C-alpha positions, -999 to 999 in steps of 0.1 A, spaced: -696 280 346 -714 312 341 -695 333 315 -711 366 326 -701 360 362 -665 353 354 -656 371 322 -644 403 339 -615 384 356 -609 358 329 -576 358 309 -581 372 274 -618 375 277 -618 400 248 -606 371 225 -635 348 236 -664 336 216 -688 306 217 -692 282 188 -717 253 184 -702 222 169 -703 184 174 -731 187 200 -711 210 222 -712 248 228 -675 255 229 -657 284 245 -630 294 221 -602 320 222 -581 330 192 -552 353 186 -527 358 157 -532 366 121 -502 351 104 -482 318 104 -493 282 109 -526 274 125 -520 261 160 -545 244 185 -537 242 222 -556 215 242 -557 215 280 -560 185 303 -585 171 327 -598 196 353 -582 226 336 -594 250 310 -581 273 282 -568 295 310 -538 272 314 -523 287 282 -529 323 293 -492 333 293 -484 315 261 -512 329 239 -497 362 228 -460 351 226 -471 323 203 -495 345 184 -466 366 172 -457 339 147 -488 317 145 -526 317 144 -535 303 178 -567 287 190 -575 278 227 -606 258 236 -623 247 268 -629 209 265 -665 197 269 -678 201 304 -647 222 313 -646 259 319 -673 276 299 -679 248 273 -710 226 277 -711 189 285 -711 164 257 -739 138 258 -737 101 255 -701 89 248 -691 124 240 -670 127 272 -648 97 262 -614 100 246 -629 91 211 -659 113 217 -639 143 226 -616 138 197 -646 136 173 -664 167 187 -631 187 187 -625 177 151 -660 189 143 -652 223 159 -620 227 139 -640 219 107 -666 245 117 -638 271 123 -620 260 91 -588 254 112 -563 230 97 -544 223 130 -510 224 114 -495 224 149 -511 206 178 -500 212 214 -517 190 241 -511 190 278 -517 157 298 -551 143 287 -553 170 260 -523 153 243 -543 120 242 -573 138 227 -550 153 201 -535 120 193 -569 103 189 -580 131 166 -549 127 144 -554 89 142 -592 88 138 -596 118 114 -564 115 93 -548 147 103 -512 154 93 -498 182 116 -464 196 109 -456 193 146 -473 175 175 -461 186 209 -472 167 240 -465 184 274 -464 158 302 -487 137 279 -511 112 295 -510 87 267 -505 54 286 -524 37 314 -514 49 349 -493 24 368 -502 5 399 -533 10 420 -541 43 404 -546 27 371 -569 0 385 -591 23 406 -592 55 385 -619 47 359 -643 27 382 -640 52 411 -646 81 387 -677 63 372 -692 58 407 -686 95 416 -699 108 382 -731 88 385 -739 103 420 -758 135 414 -746 154 446 -709 146 442 -700 176 419 -715 200 445 -698 182 473 -665 182 455 -667 219 446 -674 227 482 -646 206 495 -621 219 469 -630 254 480 -622 248 516 -590 263 530 -558 244 521 -576 220 497 -566 239 465 -530 239 477 -531 202 482 -546 197 447 -519 218 431 -492 201 452 -502 168 437 -491 181 403 -456 188 415 -459 224 402 -456 257 419 -480 284 406 -481 322 411 -510 338 428 -528 345 396 -527 309 386 -539 298 420 -568 322 418 -580 309 384 -579 273 396 -598 284 427 -626 296 404 -627 264 385 -627 240 414 -655 260 431 -678 253 401 -700 222 404 -705 223 366 -667 222 360 -664 194 386 -691 174 369 -673 178 335 -640 166 350 -656 136 367 -675 126 336 -643 128 315 -624 107 340 -653 82 342 -652 77 304 -615 76 300 -597 45 286 -560 47 279 -557 9 273 -556 19 236 -527 43 242 -499 21 229 -517 12 196 -527 49 192 -491 60 195 -479 34 169 -503 50 144 -489 85 149 -466 92 119 -462 129 123 -432 144 142 -440 141 179 -421 161 205 -426 153 242 -418 179 269 -414 165 304 -412 182 337 -392 158 359 -411 168 390 -444 157 376 -465 139 402 -495 133 380 -480 115 350 -449 95 357 -420 111 337 -407 76 329 -438 72 306 -422 96 281 -395 70 273 -422 43 270 -441 65 246 -409 73 226 -403 36 219 -438 34 203 -435 65 181 -421 64 145 -408 100 148 -405 109 184 -383 132 205 -381 138 242 -369 169 261 -367 168 299 -368 200 320 -355 197 356 -373 215 384 -408 216 369 -440 196 375 -471 186 356 -480 223 349 -446 231 334 -462 254 308 -477 275 336 -445 276 356 -423 285 327 -446 300 300 -420 321 281 -396 292 280 -424 269 267 -434 294 240 -398 297 229 -395 259 228 -426 257 206 -413 285 183 -379 268 180 -396 236 169 -416 254 143 -385 271 129 -369 237 122 -371 223 87 
């Protein structure tokens, strides 16, 4: 996406900068001068905008970093295997090293929680708290799990598909259907920001390439290797990641905790940002 074309309407644009690390030109936002260093990682098809209403509440007591994942929002695509789970974890770790961020607190939404987990396991991180919001750690059940990677690979390899997808997603009613598939209800501001994302062929290409390279068959083993405190927040109306997977993940974790919120979907942090920020702050205040 073209930063100059969108910056005037983008959340917290005044906090944005671009950083080269791990073969990616990253769009990064930062706020907060005191407290633990916290990194928030969005999921597939989203961007750092998803945390827009949590940034300043969390920054009151923490140093907060938001990033656009490779190929998403305003960050560049990663080459080779850089769009895979392991590749994204490696390049994100390189970014944090460049920024001298210790990632004492990791907050990941959906696929962002998988990237955070892979980074902890592969690079020996020891966060004080790891918070997964509707985390996509385990393979999807049923037909979706069988078709998701092969179909995404086919689409990602077809050059005209990102342009076609962006055009289709921008058609009347399509965005509403996409958001409905999450089980979440967003305000007009949230809908407008997603409308900008889905209308971008570059963003569509990034999401498709990420999905094409995704492999969560390693999820169970990855969770067994997490030894930090892990807190799972689940919206029970989530239509993207089955809420029941939280209990499956809990059984694999050495120090896991689950909290279920009724009435919220996959984008629970966008539906209830203040409640989510208070939830995170409460966890940080615990010994």
